[in-house]
BAFI-3210 file (N, C-alpha, C; in Angstrom, 3 decimals, decimal comma, padded with zeros to 6 digits):
// residues 185
n [1|2|3|4|5|6|7|8|9|10|11|12|13|14|15|16|17|18|19|20|21|22|23|24|25|26|27|28|29|30|31|32|33|34|35|36|37|38|39|40|41|42|43|44|45|46|47|48|49|50|51|52|53|54|55|56|57|58|59|60|61|62|63|64|65|66|67|68|69|70|71|72|73|74|75|76|77|78|79|80|81|82|83|84|85|86|87|88|89|90|91|92|93|94|95|96|97|98|99|100|101|102|103|104|105|106|107|108|109|110|111|112|113|114|115|116|117|118|119|120|121|122|123|124|125|126|127|128|129|130|131|132|133|134|135|136|137|138|139|140|141|142|143|144|145|146|147|148|149|150|151|152|153|154|155|156|157|158|159|160|161|162|163|164|165|166|167|168|169|170|171|172|173|174|175|176|177|178|179|180|181|182|183|184|185]
n.u [000,839|000,760|001,397|000,799|003,249|002,350|000,249|-001,386|-001,516|-003,219|-002,215|-002,741|-002,588|-002,030|-003,168|-000,950|001,190|001,361|003,042|005,594|005,522|005,381|007,871|009,683|009,217|009,897|012,550|013,522|013,489|011,114|008,455|006,494|003,766|002,156|-000,401|000,503|000,757|001,891|001,771|001,319|002,585|002,729|005,573|007,317|008,171|008,355|006,471|007,013|006,301|006,368|007,022|005,435|005,194|002,219|-000,114|-002,571|-004,517|-004,769|-003,755|-003,778|-001,627|-000,160|001,119|003,324|001,909|003,301|004,987|003,469|003,602|005,923|005,039|002,832|004,239|005,766|003,813|002,658|004,715|005,951|007,946|009,243|011,148|009,686|006,969|003,889|001,481|-001,199|-002,279|-004,741|-007,902|-010,886|-013,938|-012,645|-010,736|-007,916|-007,838|-006,843|-005,360|-005,402|-002,931|-004,464|-006,542|-005,733|-004,918|-006,367|-005,815|-003,113|-003,225|-004,601|-002,718|-000,689|-001,971|-002,296|000,213|001,333|003,575|005,589|005,844|008,277|007,258|007,714|008,363|007,108|007,044|004,570|004,201|001,817|-000,856|000,173|-000,421|-001,599|-001,803|-003,484|-002,130|-002,848|-004,886|-007,836|-008,695|-007,732|-006,715|-007,754|-007,293|-006,062|-005,620|-003,138|-003,843|-002,994|000,202|000,825|002,609|004,431|003,990|001,298|-001,071|-003,390|-005,704|-007,594|-010,091|-011,976|-015,055|-014,398|-012,361|-009,651|-007,518|-004,589|-002,225|001,107|002,784|001,157|000,643|001,388|003,252|001,451|002,227|000,972|000,142|001,188|-000,427|-000,614|000,333|-000,959|000,228|-001,051|-003,664|-007,085|-007,390]
n.v [-001,157|002,037|005,183|008,640|011,122|013,225|012,339|011,078|008,659|007,403|006,832|004,975|005,163|004,859|007,600|008,805|007,918|009,326|011,661|010,399|008,254|009,685|011,028|008,846|007,381|009,424|009,789|007,379|007,798|008,065|010,058|011,706|013,184|014,944|016,952|019,413|021,296|023,834|023,607|024,820|023,351|022,419|021,534|019,351|019,829|022,550|023,536|024,719|026,396|024,985|024,733|022,409|019,988|019,036|016,763|017,841|016,375|013,679|010,246|010,152|009,957|011,187|009,817|009,773|008,313|006,868|005,307|003,300|000,381|-000,298|000,738|-000,978|-003,381|-002,754|-002,249|-004,830|-006,279|-008,302|-007,451|-004,287|-001,378|000,901|002,791|001,114|000,820|001,100|000,862|002,923|001,709|001,702|000,414|-001,955|-000,853|001,300|004,563|007,283|010,347|013,613|016,354|018,849|018,046|017,926|020,390|022,273|021,317|021,813|024,602|025,074|024,066|025,950|028,195|027,277|027,322|029,911|032,706|032,903|035,336|036,173|036,077|038,782|041,221|044,478|047,902|050,291|053,730|055,767|057,060|056,389|055,509|052,483|049,439|046,309|043,746|040,987|038,191|037,959|040,582|041,808|044,472|046,633|049,829|051,491|053,451|053,691|053,454|052,678|051,712|049,346|046,454|045,805|043,312|043,315|045,719|048,416|049,178|051,502|051,008|052,853|052,893|050,697|049,283|047,342|044,817|043,964|041,721|042,702|041,760|041,291|043,751|046,573|049,546|052,295|053,734|055,845|058,251|059,801|060,112|062,891|062,910|064,759|066,266|066,892|066,926|066,182|064,051]
n.w [000,040|-001,033|000,336|000,641|001,606|003,070|004,607|007,705|010,323|013,235|016,501|019,557|023,017|026,582|028,753|030,448|028,978|026,669|025,827|026,421|024,471|021,931|022,083|022,316|019,840|018,013|018,632|017,679|014,949|013,646|012,125|014,197|016,109|018,676|019,973|022,290|025,393|027,693|031,143|034,470|037,358|040,840|042,843|044,830|048,384|048,866|047,202|044,920|041,816|038,659|035,113|032,967|030,316|028,779|027,334|024,960|023,818|025,494|025,003|022,332|019,472|016,611|013,553|010,738|007,902|006,137|007,610|008,468|008,274|009,783|012,227|012,771|013,023|015,289|017,226|017,416|018,459|021,089|022,768|023,282|022,741|023,205|024,753|025,307|022,588|020,257|016,888|015,657|014,783|012,756|012,247|011,192|009,509|008,906|009,634|007,602|007,749|006,274|006,074|006,298|007,818|010,434|010,856|012,544|015,036|015,257|015,230|017,608|019,422|019,100|020,226|022,781|023,778|024,766|024,554|027,319|029,752|032,201|035,510|037,065|039,564|039,338|039,690|039,317|039,085|040,969|039,178|036,718|033,377|032,287|030,331|029,421|027,802|027,189|028,113|030,369|030,436|028,203|026,133|027,653|029,090|031,829|034,952|037,338|040,604|043,121|043,862|045,146|046,271|044,325|043,411|042,845|041,650|042,195|039,874|038,017|035,849|034,181|035,798|037,217|039,795|040,039|041,433|040,077|038,825|038,465|036,462|034,391|033,333|031,131|030,669|029,295|026,249|025,227|026,687|029,622|032,673|034,805|038,225|040,675|043,362|046,600|045,982|046,567|049,276]
ca.u [000,007|001,597|000,676|001,420|004,032|001,557|-000,840|-001,108|-002,313|-003,441|-001,731|-003,502|-001,828|-002,684|-002,902|000,333|002,216|001,147|004,255|006,771|005,436|005,820|009,362|010,430|009,164|010,617|013,997|013,688|013,521|009,770|007,959|005,287|003,493|000,915|-000,586|000,875|000,768|002,701|000,980|002,156|002,308|003,515|006,407|008,115|007,685|008,294|005,279|007,435|005,673|007,250|006,244|005,452|004,467|001,054|-000,858|-003,812|-005,346|-004,168|-004,038|-003,650|-000,319|-000,242|002,434|003,206|001,238|004,323|005,631|002,421|004,044|006,865|004,250|002,080|005,231|006,107|002,582|002,464|005,848|005,834|008,995|009,498|011,734|008,735|005,781|002,863|000,469|-001,797|-002,650|-006,145|-008,741|-012,277|-014,584|-011,592|-009,809|-007,032|-008,141|-005,572|-005,743|-004,555|-002,442|-005,556|-007,475|-005,144|-004,524|-006,993|-005,087|-001,837|-003,536|-004,914|-001,489|-000,040|-002,683|-002,125|001,611|001,674|004,902|005,338|006,826|008,625|006,415|008,588|007,736|007,326|006,246|004,021|003,845|000,458|-001,176|000,720|-001,422|-001,252|-002,670|-003,411|-001,982|-003,534|-005,680|-009,229|-008,878|-006,990|-007,178|-008,253|-006,368|-006,466|-004,730|-002,688|-004,377|-002,162|001,300|000,893|003,976|005,225|003,331|-000,090|-001,374|-004,781|-005,859|-008,923|-010,593|-013,264|-015,566|-013,972|-011,083|-009,256|-006,293|-004,079|-000,778|001,875|003,418|000,198|000,465|002,434|002,917|000,936|003,057|000,124|000,393|001,306|-001,260|000,184|-000,137|-001,048|000,368|-001,836|-005,017|-007,996|-006,876]
ca.v [000,004|003,253|006,231|009,952|011,549|014,255|011,684|010,660|007,724|007,685|005,745|005,146|004,667|005,341|009,068|009,155|007,540|010,031|012,309|009,537|007,563|010,602|011,235|007,649|007,126|010,404|009,366|006,226|008,222|008,160|011,342|011,644|014,470|014,923|018,396|019,594|022,650|023,982|023,898|024,972|022,446|022,642|020,428|019,273|020,385|024,047|023,734|025,660|026,220|024,671|024,505|021,018|019,765|018,145|016,583|018,466|015,169|012,456|008,862|010,167|010,355|011,070|009,384|009,798|007,120|006,091|004,463|002,458|-001,069|-000,267|000,978|-002,178|-004,394|-002,371|-002,388|-006,201|-006,827|-008,475|-006,706|-003,134|-000,295|002,082|002,579|000,319|001,547|000,371|001,635|003,103|001,119|002,085|-000,556|-002,801|-000,031|002,265|005,864|008,009|011,734|014,595|017,477|019,843|017,562|018,098|021,776|022,880|020,879|022,566|025,976|025,112|023,928|027,238|029,032|026,790|027,545|031,341|033,117|033,194|036,325|035,855|036,829|039,505|042,403|045,716|048,924|051,377|054,822|056,179|057,966|055,834|054,874|051,078|048,641|044,863|043,256|039,764|037,638|038,273|042,015|042,277|045,679|047,568|050,703|052,078|054,335|053,079|054,207|052,332|050,910|048,088|045,908|045,400|042,146|043,660|047,122|048,679|049,919|051,986|050,921|053,549|052,782|049,499|049,240|045,953|044,482|043,244|041,363|043,692|041,198|041,323|045,079|047,279|050,927|052,752|054,828|056,964|059,483|059,692|061,004|063,499|062,792|066,026|066,074|067,806|066,775|065,676|062,754]
ca.w [-000,032|-001,110|001,052|000,462|002,710|003,851|005,420|009,054|010,986|014,606|017,472|020,791|024,127|027,817|028,898|030,879|028,037|025,372|025,487|026,282|023,242|020,896|022,200|022,007|018,399|017,357|018,805|016,748|013,618|012,940|012,253|015,031|016,683|019,498|020,416|023,717|025,870|028,901|032,169|035,654|038,496|042,044|042,883|046,070|049,649|048,834|046,361|043,824|040,570|037,480|033,817|032,587|029,059|029,013|026,033|024,751|023,558|025,933|024,405|020,798|018,870|015,181|012,951|009,259|007,422|005,283|008,626|008,977|008,392|010,913|013,439|013,027|013,592|016,695|018,079|017,635|019,102|022,513|023,484|022,395|023,593|023,283|025,489|024,513|021,867|019,242|015,704|015,772|013,682|012,681|011,317|010,593|008,676|009,545|009,026|007,169|007,734|005,546|006,863|006,444|008,805|011,795|010,978|013,638|016,260|015,273|015,678|019,077|020,137|019,076|021,161|024,149|024,172|024,678|025,039|028,751|030,313|033,557|036,515|037,876|040,210|038,684|040,402|038,494|039,971|041,046|038,052|035,472|032,494|031,978|029,484|029,667|026,379|026,993|029,297|030,335|030,370|027,128|025,473|028,606|029,607|033,114|035,584|038,563|041,790|044,289|043,303|045,809|046,640|043,123|042,830|042,488|041,622|042,095|038,725|037,747|034,441|034,154|037,107|037,928|040,320|040,135|041,818|038,907|038,956|037,648|035,319|033,319|032,844|030,436|030,718|028,107|025,708|024,637|027,421|031,076|033,426|035,900|039,512|041,239|044,778|047,287|045,540|047,595|049,736]
c.u [000,918|000,815|001,515|002,170|003,363|000,389|-000,391|-002,066|-002,341|-002,981|-002,548|-002,629|-002,557|-002,297|-001,492|001,496|002,295|002,525|005,475|006,763|005,979|007,337|010,098|010,354|009,901|012,146|014,386|013,764|012,190|009,203|006,532|005,023|002,187|000,821|-000,299|000,826|001,620|001,744|001,874|001,630|003,150|004,343|007,145|007,445|007,515|007,026|005,764|006,783|006,651|006,444|006,523|004,612|003,340|000,304|-002,171|-004,893|-004,679|-004,679|-003,792|-002,148|-000,500|001,143|002,222|002,783|002,319|005,125|004,664|002,955|004,976|006,081|003,403|003,030|005,533|004,977|002,331|003,552|005,663|006,787|009,326|010,197|010,828|007,629|004,685|001,876|-000,171|-002,154|-004,147|-006,877|-010,146|-013,003|-013,614|-010,767|-009,010|-007,301|-006,794|-006,113|-004,776|-004,060|-003,592|-006,457|-007,053|-004,674|-005,067|-006,352|-003,763|-002,171|-003,827|-003,666|-000,740|-000,654|-002,440|-000,653|001,931|003,142|004,824|006,433|007,013|007,816|007,349|007,832|008,089|006,388|005,912|003,714|002,331|000,257|-000,589|-000,392|-000,845|-002,327|-002,465|-003,329|-002,717|-004,168|-007,101|-009,642|-008,068|-007,545|-007,619|-007,059|-006,912|-005,330|-004,420|-003,131|-003,515|-001,082|001,485|002,284|004,812|004,781|001,983|-000,152|-002,852|-004,956|-007,380|-009,153|-011,910|-013,858|-015,116|-012,592|-010,696|-007,784|-005,643|-002,609|-000,010|002,540|002,455|000,020|001,638|002,142|002,453|001,731|002,206|000,335|000,509|000,444|-000,462|-000,500|000,063|-000,933|-000,455|-003,227|-005,808|-007,576|-008,068]
c.v [001,199|004,472|007,552|010,377|012,570|013,670|011,192|009,554|007,972|006,477|006,106|004,513|005,230|006,889|009,404|008,834|008,341|010,703|011,397|008,759|008,455|010,824|009,981|007,295|008,147|010,147|008,193|006,545|008,290|009,544|011,237|012,984|014,260|016,384|018,420|021,017|022,606|024,342|024,184|023,989|022,780|021,342|020,507|019,864|021,930|024,407|024,749|025,344|025,987|024,501|023,046|020,883|018,827|018,033|017,201|017,332|013,948|011,201|009,008|010,742|010,196|010,756|009,480|008,444|006,266|005,191|003,396|001,003|-001,164|-000,123|-000,298|-003,240|-004,033|-002,593|-003,964|-006,918|-007,036|-007,708|-005,471|-002,107|000,987|001,833|001,871|001,181|000,621|001,390|001,707|002,470|001,557|001,267|-001,399|-002,128|000,850|003,651|006,588|009,454|012,615|015,677|018,482|019,416|017,721|019,533|022,556|022,508|021,602|024,036|026,002|024,885|025,148|028,185|028,619|026,976|029,028|031,553|033,583|034,359|035,994|036,740|037,549|040,730|043,642|046,819|050,065|052,476|055,178|057,189|057,451|055,182|053,516|050,425|047,162|044,290|041,902|039,289|038,087|039,738|042,654|043,509|046,795|048,502|051,341|052,942|053,662|053,995|053,887|051,336|049,558|047,675|045,561|044,189|042,428|045,174|047,360|049,620|050,264|051,881|051,515|053,586|051,625|049,710|047,807|045,864|043,562|042,930|042,150|042,981|041,066|042,709|045,568|048,771|051,388|053,865|056,001|058,241|059,070|060,652|061,629|063,300|064,179|065,795|067,215|067,789|066,128|064,225|061,901]
c.w [000,009|-000,503|000,872|001,790|003,609|004,659|006,737|009,467|012,445|015,393|018,742|021,866|025,462|028,018|029,407|029,940|026,741|024,936|025,502|024,933|022,002|020,916|021,819|020,469|017,576|017,458|017,873|015,225|012,878|013,170|012,933|015,648|017,532|019,994|021,903|024,119|027,139|029,921|033,430|036,731|039,679|042,292|044,340|047,287|049,637|047,984|045,271|042,496|039,445|036,224|033,313|031,299|029,439|027,623|026,101|024,582|024,103|025,219|022,938|020,383|017,372|014,591|011,429|008,848|006,613|006,298|009,098|009,112|009,534|012,222|013,736|013,544|015,045|017,639|018,348|018,279|020,561|023,371|022,653|023,367|023,789|024,199|024,664|023,821|020,863|018,087|015,740|014,468|013,869|011,780|010,544|009,520|009,476|008,930|008,755|007,085|006,896|006,495|007,269|007,599|010,215|011,892|012,159|014,990|016,335|015,648|017,082|019,864|020,176|020,107|022,601|024,667|023,995|025,134|026,454|029,103|031,773|034,476|037,383|038,482|039,400|039,358|039,437|039,456|039,917|039,902|036,686|034,647|032,015|031,032|029,760|028,196|026,144|028,269|029,194|030,081|029,229|026,428|026,377|028,942|030,790|033,722|036,953|039,743|043,097|043,741|044,010|046,193|045,514|042,559|042,196|042,452|041,554|040,897|038,441|036,294|034,450|035,554|037,936|038,550|040,636|040,593|040,748|039,134|037,949|036,413|034,086|032,622|032,038|030,572|029,316|027,524|025,114|025,328|028,940|031,750|034,472|037,176|040,271|042,724|045,473|046,861|046,715|048,010|050,229]
res [m|m|v|e|a|s|k|w|c|i|l|r|t|s|g|p|r|t|l|p|l|a|h|s|l|g|e|a|g|l|e|v|w|t|p|a|s|v|i|q|r|r|q|g|r|s|r|e|r|i|d|v|d|a|p|i|m|p|t|f|v|f|a|r|a|h|h|l|s|d|l|l|d|l|a|a|s|p|v|s|p|h|p|s|f|s|v|f|h|y|y|d|r|i|p|i|l|a|d|r|e|i|e|a|l|r|t|e|e|g|r|a|r|p|v|r|r|k|a|e|r|h|v|f|p|v|g|q|k|v|c|v|p|d|g|p|f|a|g|l|t|g|v|v|e|d|e|g|n|g|k|y|a|l|v|c|f|g|e|w|r|l|k|v|a|t|f|l|l|q|s|s|d|v|e|q|t|k|h|i|s|g|a|a|a]
***
């Protein structure tokens, strides 16, 4: 059976084996992919937050279909250097997917892996105009009313006053509002 190089087949494994299977088969020279994102987990007694890769679709790994005969042999082998897996069957057939059929998954993976900015403390002076570039308040511009401790700042967005983590804020280059000392306290 001749299969185009742009086609994919689906491999199934257990949830915790998803990323190890993709890594193992990739190291063996097979072209495989599984959509993944970066999540934060707490680790150790200090409960320090660390970034960890996690599969978006646990149990599914996509492999180039031209490797299908090798994958069938590996899946049937009683002893394998790879985590156990099976080739996905549907009604006694092996579905073959085109690149365009997994394009939405690649887009979702790109969205799930945002460029992380280091969460560092930043003090914005009272009266500083700030904007929120991303997150639930993306696009809002407000004025700092209390600079807080550098970790959070009290920001006035029109009639709303919200405590916002400073790593989510950027100073607005549009204009600086002047803080008038001696104004009503």
